[in-house]
Z-matrix of the N, CA and C atoms (Angstrom, degrees):
N
C 1 1.455
C 2 1.523 1 108.58
N 3 1.299 2 117.13 1 139.11
C 4 1.462 3 122.44 2 -176.12
C 5 1.517 4 110.99 3 -77.06
N 6 1.333 5 116.53 4 144.51
C 7 1.459 6 121.52 5 171.90
C 8 1.512 7 107.68 6 -71.72
N 9 1.323 8 117.25 7 148.21
C 10 1.458 9 120.14 8 178.62
C 11 1.513 10 109.90 9 -132.04
N 12 1.326 11 115.14 10 153.07
C 13 1.456 12 122.80 11 174.14
C 14 1.517 13 107.10 12 -131.03
N 15 1.313 14 116.52 13 145.18
C 16 1.467 15 119.63 14 -179.97
C 17 1.517 16 110.34 15 -62.56
N 18 1.301 17 116.11 16 131.33
C 19 1.463 18 122.77 17 177.37
C 20 1.511 19 106.84 18 -172.54
N 21 1.313 20 115.51 19 -163.37
C 22 1.459 21 120.49 20 -179.74
C 23 1.508 22 110.20 21 -113.61
N 24 1.320 23 116.15 22 145.43
C 25 1.454 24 121.01 23 175.80
C 26 1.521 25 108.42 24 -102.99
N 27 1.305 26 116.45 25 143.20
C 28 1.453 27 120.30 26 179.19
C 29 1.518 28 110.12 27 -90.84
N 30 1.309 29 118.72 28 126.05
C 31 1.455 30 119.94 29 176.22
C 32 1.522 31 109.88 30 -73.08
N 33 1.307 32 116.33 31 158.04
C 34 1.465 33 120.84 32 178.43
C 35 1.527 34 107.57 33 -79.21
N 36 1.295 35 116.27 34 122.66
C 37 1.463 36 121.20 35 179.90
C 38 1.524 37 108.82 36 -133.10
N 39 1.301 38 115.97 37 139.95
C 40 1.462 39 120.07 38 177.61
C 41 1.518 40 108.96 39 -83.39
N 42 1.327 41 116.38 40 128.56
C 43 1.460 42 121.16 41 179.23
C 44 1.518 43 109.32 42 -125.51
N 45 1.308 44 115.95 43 137.70
C 46 1.450 45 120.79 44 172.05
C 47 1.514 46 106.46 45 -78.65
N 48 1.330 47 117.60 46 116.63
C 49 1.458 48 120.33 47 -172.16
C 50 1.512 49 113.15 48 -64.26
N 51 1.311 50 118.21 49 -16.40
C 52 1.461 51 120.63 50 178.95
C 53 1.522 52 112.78 51 -93.30
N 54 1.312 53 117.02 52 -11.09
C 55 1.462 54 119.27 53 -172.35
C 56 1.520 55 113.80 54 -87.85
N 57 1.321 56 118.83 55 -11.75
C 58 1.455 57 120.54 56 -176.38
C 59 1.520 58 111.40 57 -125.41
N 60 1.291 59 116.35 58 137.09
C 61 1.462 60 118.93 59 170.40
C 62 1.523 61 106.66 60 -80.33
N 63 1.325 62 117.27 61 167.28
C 64 1.468 63 119.87 62 179.46
C 65 1.516 64 111.28 63 -62.05
N 66 1.337 65 117.68 64 -37.33
C 67 1.461 66 119.31 65 179.81
C 68 1.516 67 110.71 66 -67.02
N 69 1.325 68 116.46 67 -43.32
C 70 1.459 69 119.83 68 178.42
C 71 1.520 70 110.25 69 -65.00
N 72 1.322 71 117.27 70 -35.52
C 73 1.459 72 121.30 71 177.85
C 74 1.528 73 109.87 72 -62.41
N 75 1.336 74 117.06 73 -42.80
C 76 1.458 75 121.12 74 178.23
C 77 1.516 76 111.39 75 -60.41
N 78 1.333 77 116.37 76 -42.59
C 79 1.455 78 119.57 77 178.21
C 80 1.522 79 111.44 78 -67.03
N 81 1.325 80 117.28 79 -36.68
C 82 1.457 81 120.67 80 177.09
C 83 1.522 82 110.50 81 -61.43
N 84 1.318 83 116.26 82 -45.64
C 85 1.459 84 120.29 83 179.64
C 86 1.526 85 110.02 84 -61.60
N 87 1.342 86 117.43 85 -43.94
C 88 1.460 87 120.43 86 177.18
C 89 1.519 88 110.47 87 -58.14
N 90 1.308 89 116.39 88 -44.72
C 91 1.454 90 121.02 89 -179.50
C 92 1.526 91 111.89 90 -61.85
N 93 1.321 92 116.31 91 -42.60
C 94 1.470 93 120.60 92 178.98
C 95 1.516 94 110.09 93 -63.80
N 96 1.326 95 117.11 94 -43.57
C 97 1.460 96 120.85 95 -179.77
C 98 1.515 97 110.66 96 -60.70
N 99 1.323 98 116.86 97 -44.00
C 100 1.456 99 120.97 98 -178.24
C 101 1.523 100 110.36 99 -64.92
N 102 1.339 101 117.02 100 -38.48
C 103 1.448 102 120.70 101 -177.72
C 104 1.523 103 112.66 102 -69.93
N 105 1.318 104 116.70 103 -27.94
C 106 1.456 105 119.90 104 -179.41
C 107 1.519 106 109.58 105 -76.87
N 108 1.315 107 116.71 106 153.35
C 109 1.466 108 121.06 107 179.51
C 110 1.521 109 109.73 108 -63.57
N 111 1.329 110 117.18 109 132.25
C 112 1.451 111 121.33 110 -178.31
C 113 1.519 112 112.34 111 -70.57
N 114 1.312 113 117.71 112 -14.79
C 115 1.460 114 119.92 113 -179.05
C 116 1.524 115 112.68 114 -80.27
N 117 1.315 116 117.35 115 -6.97
C 118 1.459 117 120.50 116 177.59
C 119 1.522 118 107.62 117 -66.88
N 120 1.318 119 116.54 118 135.48
C 121 1.461 120 118.60 119 -176.38
C 122 1.519 121 111.47 120 -94.70
N 123 1.324 122 114.07 121 154.72
C 124 1.458 123 122.47 122 179.02
C 125 1.515 124 107.15 123 -101.90
N 126 1.307 125 117.11 124 129.45
C 127 1.455 126 119.98 125 -179.28
C 128 1.519 127 110.74 126 -79.78
N 129 1.326 128 114.71 127 141.43
C 130 1.452 129 122.79 128 178.05
C 131 1.517 130 107.17 129 -127.39
N 132 1.314 131 116.20 130 136.18
C 133 1.456 132 121.00 131 179.98
C 134 1.523 133 110.11 132 -62.21
N 135 1.331 134 116.89 133 131.58
C 136 1.460 135 121.37 134 179.86
C 137 1.520 136 111.22 135 -62.67
N 138 1.328 137 116.42 136 147.22
C 139 1.459 138 121.42 137 178.10
C 140 1.526 139 111.39 138 -58.07
N 141 1.317 140 117.25 139 -35.21
C 142 1.465 141 120.46 140 -178.64
C 143 1.526 142 112.40 141 -68.96
N 144 1.327 143 116.66 142 -15.33
C 145 1.466 144 120.91 143 179.63
C 146 1.535 145 112.06 144 -96.45
N 147 1.338 146 116.14 145 9.89
C 148 1.460 147 121.32 146 178.74
C 149 1.525 148 108.15 147 -115.05
N 150 1.304 149 116.09 148 128.52
C 151 1.458 150 121.47 149 179.47
C 152 1.528 151 110.60 150 -59.23
N 153 1.338 152 117.39 151 134.20
C 154 1.466 153 119.86 152 176.50
C 155 1.531 154 112.28 153 -57.78
N 156 1.318 155 117.24 154 -26.74
C 157 1.467 156 121.09 155 -179.47
C 158 1.529 157 112.24 156 -64.73
N 159 1.320 158 118.26 157 -28.24
C 160 1.468 159 120.50 158 179.47
C 161 1.523 160 112.98 159 -111.30
N 162 1.314 161 117.71 160 -6.24
C 163 1.466 162 122.13 161 -176.95
C 164 1.515 163 113.72 162 -54.62
N 165 1.337 164 117.46 163 -43.55
C 166 1.462 165 120.43 164 -178.74
C 167 1.525 166 111.48 165 -65.44
N 168 1.323 167 117.07 166 -37.31
C 169 1.466 168 120.06 167 179.22
C 170 1.515 169 111.53 168 -66.95
N 171 1.323 170 116.52 169 -36.89
C 172 1.460 171 120.03 170 -179.70
C 173 1.522 172 110.43 171 -71.10
N 174 1.327 173 116.38 172 -47.42
C 175 1.458 174 121.04 173 -174.58
C 176 1.510 175 114.39 174 -65.27
N 177 1.315 176 118.55 175 -35.05
C 178 1.454 177 120.27 176 -175.02
C 179 1.508 178 114.58 177 -103.09
N 180 1.306 179 117.56 178 8.15
C 181 1.464 180 120.47 179 -176.27
C 182 1.525 181 111.46 180 -64.17
N 183 1.314 182 116.02 181 119.70
C 184 1.463 183 123.38 182 174.44
C 185 1.528 184 112.77 183 56.96
N 186 1.308 185 115.25 184 34.78
C 187 1.459 186 121.57 185 177.81
C 188 1.533 187 111.11 186 -60.22
N 189 1.356 188 116.71 187 -33.70
C 190 1.472 189 120.17 188 -179.65
C 191 1.528 190 111.30 189 -65.35
N 192 1.325 191 117.25 190 -32.65
C 193 1.469 192 120.67 191 178.71
C 194 1.522 193 109.53 192 -67.05
N 195 1.310 194 116.58 193 -46.36
C 196 1.465 195 120.58 194 179.33
C 197 1.525 196 109.91 195 -64.40
N 198 1.320 197 117.45 196 -39.17
C 199 1.465 198 121.00 197 178.01
C 200 1.524 199 111.41 198 -62.85
N 201 1.326 200 117.54 199 -39.30
C 202 1.463 201 120.86 200 177.30
C 203 1.525 202 110.75 201 -58.79
N 204 1.321 203 116.37 202 -43.92
C 205 1.463 204 120.17 203 -179.82
C 206 1.525 205 109.76 204 -67.96
N 207 1.330 206 117.73 205 -44.31
C 208 1.467 207 120.41 206 179.01
C 209 1.524 208 111.29 207 -59.17
N 210 1.327 209 117.53 208 -41.31
C 211 1.465 210 121.07 209 178.35
C 212 1.519 211 111.08 210 -63.77
N 213 1.323 212 117.20 211 -39.85
C 214 1.465 213 120.78 212 177.67
C 215 1.530 214 110.67 213 -65.04
N 216 1.319 215 117.53 214 -36.28
C 217 1.460 216 121.29 215 179.70
C 218 1.523 217 111.57 216 -64.50
N 219 1.329 218 116.61 217 -31.36
C 220 1.459 219 121.10 218 178.41
C 221 1.528 220 111.03 219 -74.32
N 222 1.327 221 116.60 220 -36.43
C 223 1.462 222 120.11 221 -173.26
C 224 1.527 223 114.96 222 -94.56
N 225 1.327 224 119.06 223 -12.38
C 226 1.468 225 121.59 224 -177.88
C 227 1.523 226 110.88 225 -133.78
N 228 1.328 227 115.32 226 140.32
C 229 1.466 228 119.94 227 178.31
C 230 1.525 229 111.42 228 -70.84
N 231 1.337 230 115.96 229 -34.49
C 232 1.466 231 120.70 230 179.62
C 233 1.526 232 107.51 231 -123.77
N 234 1.326 233 115.40 232 126.85
C 235 1.467 234 121.56 233 178.29
C 236 1.523 235 108.01 234 -127.35
N 237 1.321 236 115.11 235 128.58
C 238 1.457 237 121.58 236 175.81
C 239 1.521 238 107.11 237 -111.73
N 240 1.322 239 116.37 238 121.54
C 241 1.462 240 121.67 239 176.34
C 242 1.517 241 106.28 240 -105.08
N 243 1.333 242 115.87 241 120.62
C 244 1.451 243 119.36 242 -174.47
C 245 1.507 244 113.65 243 -139.21
N 246 1.318 245 113.47 244 -165.68
C 247 1.453 246 121.55 245 179.53
C 248 1.523 247 108.68 246 -148.62
N 249 1.333 248 115.48 247 153.21
C 250 1.464 249 120.83 248 179.27
C 251 1.526 250 109.98 249 -64.98
N 252 1.288 251 116.33 250 152.64
C 253 1.461 252 124.72 251 175.19
C 254 1.523 253 114.31 252 70.73
N 255 1.321 254 118.83 253 0.41
C 256 1.455 255 120.81 254 -179.81
C 257 1.527 256 108.06 255 -92.11
N 258 1.323 257 118.07 256 116.04
C 259 1.468 258 120.10 257 -176.40
C 260 1.520 259 113.43 258 -66.04
N 261 1.321 260 118.26 259 -25.66
C 262 1.464 261 120.44 260 -179.00
C 263 1.517 262 111.50 261 -74.04
N 264 1.321 263 117.31 262 -31.42
C 265 1.469 264 120.78 263 174.14
C 266 1.518 265 109.65 264 -64.67
N 267 1.323 266 116.44 265 -43.20
C 268 1.465 267 121.04 266 178.75
C 269 1.526 268 110.87 267 -65.12
N 270 1.338 269 116.98 268 -39.46
C 271 1.461 270 120.83 269 -179.92
C 272 1.527 271 111.26 270 -63.08
N 273 1.328 272 116.78 271 -43.08
C 274 1.462 273 120.00 272 -179.99
C 275 1.529 274 110.02 273 -61.71
N 276 1.327 275 116.45 274 -45.43
C 277 1.465 276 119.97 275 179.80
C 278 1.529 277 111.11 276 -61.49
N 279 1.331 278 117.63 277 -42.23
C 280 1.464 279 121.18 278 178.36
C 281 1.529 280 111.09 279 -63.34
N 282 1.338 281 116.58 280 -40.41
C 283 1.464 282 119.90 281 178.89
C 284 1.525 283 111.09 282 -63.08
N 285 1.319 284 116.75 283 -44.58
C 286 1.463 285 120.61 284 179.67
C 287 1.524 286 110.63 285 -66.61
N 288 1.324 287 117.07 286 -40.67
C 289 1.468 288 121.01 287 177.37
C 290 1.525 289 111.09 288 -61.86
N 291 1.329 290 116.88 289 -39.03
C 292 1.469 291 120.85 290 -175.99
C 293 1.528 292 112.91 291 -64.77
N 294 1.321 293 117.17 292 -23.72
C 295 1.471 294 120.64 293 178.66
C 296 1.532 295 111.34 294 -111.13
N 297 1.332 296 115.87 295 15.85
C 298 1.470 297 122.69 296 176.39
C 299 1.528 298 114.05 297 56.86
N 300 1.311 299 116.08 298 40.08
C 301 1.462 300 120.27 299 173.53
C 302 1.520 301 107.52 300 -96.92
N 303 1.326 302 116.03 301 121.74
C 304 1.462 303 119.33 302 -179.98
C 305 1.527 304 109.34 303 -80.01
N 306 1.303 305 115.42 304 149.98
C 307 1.455 306 121.15 305 -176.74
C 308 1.516 307 109.71 306 -154.59
N 309 1.319 308 115.08 307 160.60
C 310 1.461 309 121.42 308 171.46
C 311 1.519 310 106.86 309 -100.74
N 312 1.331 311 115.74 310 137.28
C 313 1.457 312 120.14 311 179.78
C 314 1.526 313 108.87 312 -117.32
N 315 1.318 314 115.80 313 124.02
C 316 1.453 315 122.42 314 176.01
C 317 1.521 316 107.54 315 -113.91
N 318 1.327 317 116.35 316 125.00
C 319 1.464 318 120.49 317 -177.83
C 320 1.523 319 109.78 318 -114.53
N 321 1.318 320 115.24 319 130.76
C 322 1.461 321 121.70 320 -179.30
C 323 1.521 322 110.15 321 -121.28
N 324 1.323 323 115.71 322 86.86
C 325 1.449 324 122.32 323 172.87
C 326 1.504 325 114.96 324 68.62
N 327 1.333 326 113.99 325 -163.14
C 328 1.457 327 122.90 326 177.97
C 329 1.528 328 107.16 327 -128.39
N 330 1.305 329 116.61 328 -166.64
C 331 1.461 330 118.66 329 -176.25
C 332 1.522 331 113.30 330 -58.46
N 333 1.325 332 117.54 331 -32.14
C 334 1.465 333 120.23 332 -176.61
C 335 1.519 334 113.54 333 -108.07
N 336 1.318 335 118.63 334 -4.76
C 337 1.458 336 121.16 335 -177.09
C 338 1.526 337 110.37 336 -119.67
N 339 1.302 338 115.30 337 145.33
C 340 1.466 339 123.96 338 176.31
C 341 1.524 340 113.39 339 57.98
N 342 1.317 341 117.54 340 29.60
C 343 1.467 342 120.16 341 -179.28
C 344 1.522 343 111.27 342 -63.77
N 345 1.333 344 117.86 343 -28.43
C 346 1.467 345 119.94 344 -179.05
C 347 1.536 346 110.24 345 -66.85
N 348 1.326 347 116.77 346 -38.40
C 349 1.463 348 120.01 347 178.39
C 350 1.523 349 110.32 348 -65.57
N 351 1.324 350 116.58 349 -41.30
C 352 1.468 351 119.66 350 178.41
C 353 1.523 352 110.93 351 -66.88
N 354 1.316 353 116.75 352 -37.91
C 355 1.465 354 120.32 353 177.97
C 356 1.527 355 110.49 354 -61.49
N 357 1.332 356 116.91 355 -41.24
C 358 1.466 357 120.06 356 177.85
C 359 1.529 358 110.60 357 -59.68
N 360 1.329 359 116.83 358 -40.49
C 361 1.466 360 120.50 359 178.72
C 362 1.532 361 111.60 360 -67.52
N 363 1.317 362 115.75 361 -38.48
C 364 1.466 363 119.53 362 178.20
C 365 1.520 364 110.72 363 -64.46
N 366 1.314 365 116.28 364 -41.20
C 367 1.466 366 120.01 365 179.53
C 368 1.529 367 110.73 366 -69.15
N 369 1.322 368 117.22 367 -37.02
C 370 1.463 369 121.81 368 179.98
C 371 1.525 370 111.11 369 -66.37
N 372 1.342 371 116.91 370 -44.52
C 373 1.462 372 120.51 371 -176.20
C 374 1.521 373 114.10 372 -88.94
N 375 1.334 374 116.31 373 -28.30
C 376 1.460 375 119.35 374 -171.84
C 377 1.525 376 112.11 375 83.87
N 378 1.327 377 117.69 376 -1.07
C 379 1.472 378 123.04 377 179.70
C 380 1.517 379 107.69 378 -93.48
N 381 1.313 380 117.15 379 126.61
C 382 1.462 381 120.67 380 -167.76
C 383 1.521 382 116.39 381 -90.48
N 384 1.323 383 118.31 382 -7.42
C 385 1.467 384 119.22 383 -174.65
C 386 1.523 385 111.01 384 -131.92
N 387 1.333 386 114.20 385 169.29
C 388 1.458 387 121.31 386 175.76
C 389 1.514 388 108.73 387 -116.68
N 390 1.318 389 116.35 388 144.72
C 391 1.446 390 128.83 389 10.05
C 392 1.526 391 112.16 390 -80.80
N 393 1.326 392 113.32 391 164.10
C 394 1.456 393 122.23 392 169.10
C 395 1.519 394 105.18 393 -112.50
N 396 1.318 395 116.59 394 121.14
C 397 1.461 396 120.26 395 -176.77
C 398 1.528 397 108.89 396 -114.57
N 399 1.323 398 114.68 397 122.87
C 400 1.456 399 122.28 398 179.02
C 401 1.518 400 108.64 399 -109.22
N 402 1.324 401 116.51 400 136.33
C 403 1.463 402 121.90 401 175.17
C 404 1.519 403 107.00 402 -126.76
N 405 1.315 404 115.21 403 122.84
C 406 1.465 405 121.43 404 -177.32
C 407 1.530 406 111.56 405 53.40
N 408 1.327 407 115.83 406 39.25
C 409 1.458 408 121.36 407 176.17
C 410 1.513 409 115.24 408 81.70
N 411 1.330 410 117.99 409 2.12
C 412 1.472 411 122.42 410 -176.99
C 413 1.523 412 108.98 411 -112.62
N 414 1.334 413 116.56 412 128.18
C 415 1.457 414 121.10 413 177.03
C 416 1.524 415 108.99 414 -66.61
N 417 1.339 416 115.55 415 120.64
C 418 1.465 417 121.00 416 -179.25
C 419 1.517 418 112.12 417 -98.32
N 420 1.336 419 117.85 418 -19.44
C 421 1.456 420 121.61 419 -178.51
C 422 1.512 421 110.53 420 126.46
N 423 1.331 422 115.80 421 -141.15
C 424 1.456 423 121.58 422 -176.48
C 425 1.514 424 111.99 423 -125.06
N 426 1.311 425 115.33 424 -146.16
C 427 1.455 426 122.48 425 -175.08
C 428 1.531 427 112.53 426 -58.66
N 429 1.317 428 117.78 427 -50.19
C 430 1.468 429 120.51 428 -177.07
C 431 1.525 430 111.55 429 -61.38
N 432 1.330 431 115.56 430 -39.83
C 433 1.457 432 119.38 431 -178.36
C 434 1.529 433 110.83 432 -68.40
N 435 1.325 434 116.75 433 -39.32
C 436 1.467 435 120.07 434 177.93
C 437 1.527 436 109.72 435 -65.61
N 438 1.329 437 117.65 436 -41.35
C 439 1.469 438 120.54 437 176.12
C 440 1.526 439 110.45 438 -55.31
N 441 1.328 440 116.29 439 -47.11
C 442 1.469 441 120.67 440 -179.46
C 443 1.519 442 111.78 441 -65.09
N 444 1.333 443 116.57 442 -43.78
C 445 1.464 444 120.21 443 -179.74
C 446 1.526 445 111.36 444 -63.32
N 447 1.315 446 117.30 445 -38.97
C 448 1.467 447 120.59 446 178.58
C 449 1.528 448 111.04 447 -70.30
N 450 1.325 449 116.94 448 -43.11
C 451 1.466 450 120.85 449 -178.60
C 452 1.528 451 111.60 450 -62.43
N 453 1.320 452 116.66 451 -36.62
C 454 1.467 453 120.62 452 -178.82
C 455 1.522 454 112.72 453 -84.75
N 456 1.337 455 116.80 454 -13.44
C 457 1.464 456 120.50 455 -176.26
C 458 1.518 457 112.76 456 84.05
N 459 1.313 458 116.48 457 0.22
C 460 1.470 459 120.90 458 -177.21
C 461 1.527 460 112.31 459 -65.05
N 462 1.319 461 117.75 460 -37.49
C 463 1.475 462 120.09 461 -179.58
C 464 1.536 463 110.18 462 -61.92
N 465 1.314 464 116.44 463 -44.24
C 466 1.460 465 120.31 464 178.37
C 467 1.525 466 110.78 465 -63.60
N 468 1.344 467 117.55 466 -38.02
C 469 1.462 468 121.36 467 178.35
C 470 1.540 469 110.82 468 -66.13
N 471 1.344 470 116.60 469 -40.62
C 472 1.469 471 120.10 470 177.97
C 473 1.511 472 110.69 471 -59.88
N 474 1.319 473 116.63 472 -44.45
C 475 1.464 474 121.34 473 -178.51
C 476 1.534 475 111.18 474 -68.36
N 477 1.335 476 116.34 475 -39.90
C 478 1.453 477 120.11 476 179.76
C 479 1.528 478 111.50 477 -67.16
N 480 1.321 479 117.49 478 -40.21
C 481 1.470 480 119.67 479 -179.03
C 482 1.520 481 111.26 480 -70.06
N 483 1.321 482 117.36 481 -31.62
C 484 1.464 483 119.87 482 178.01
C 485 1.519 484 111.08 483 -73.60
N 486 1.341 485 117.15 484 -29.76
C 487 1.466 486 121.47 485 -179.34
C 488 1.513 487 112.05 486 -75.65
N 489 1.329 488 116.80 487 -24.61
C 490 1.484 489 119.35 488 -176.69
C 491 1.506 490 113.30 489 -91.23
């Protein structure tokens, strides 16, 4: 039986490959994930089904990248993990700046650089797009989720309750 971790499963949807840009595709995937029940589990290949010859490479891949993010989560209430050239990463930072919320920003490459480090983060979190925004150590989502949290005042409440 496969090990599972809580996350979201993507439903099978037919897409016209010419109708979506990569950025729009990323937002579509985020939207689908949010719409699905969060209690759906994500399957992970059992350790016994992985050859010992490659096990060490899988387990330690880009551990330093994940450690960098974990360290930032300890030292900052709000952490934005992003990448260069991504307009949604810039939008999140502008939104946080506009309401004077301080945050730590970690950037991992651009569309063609450091993709392996970003992939490690995606596999670690189960979140498929950037930015990844953490509040009080909890992954809240990306740009759309931060917009909603700010509009409702929930982000400010989360920060205030953690400070008290």
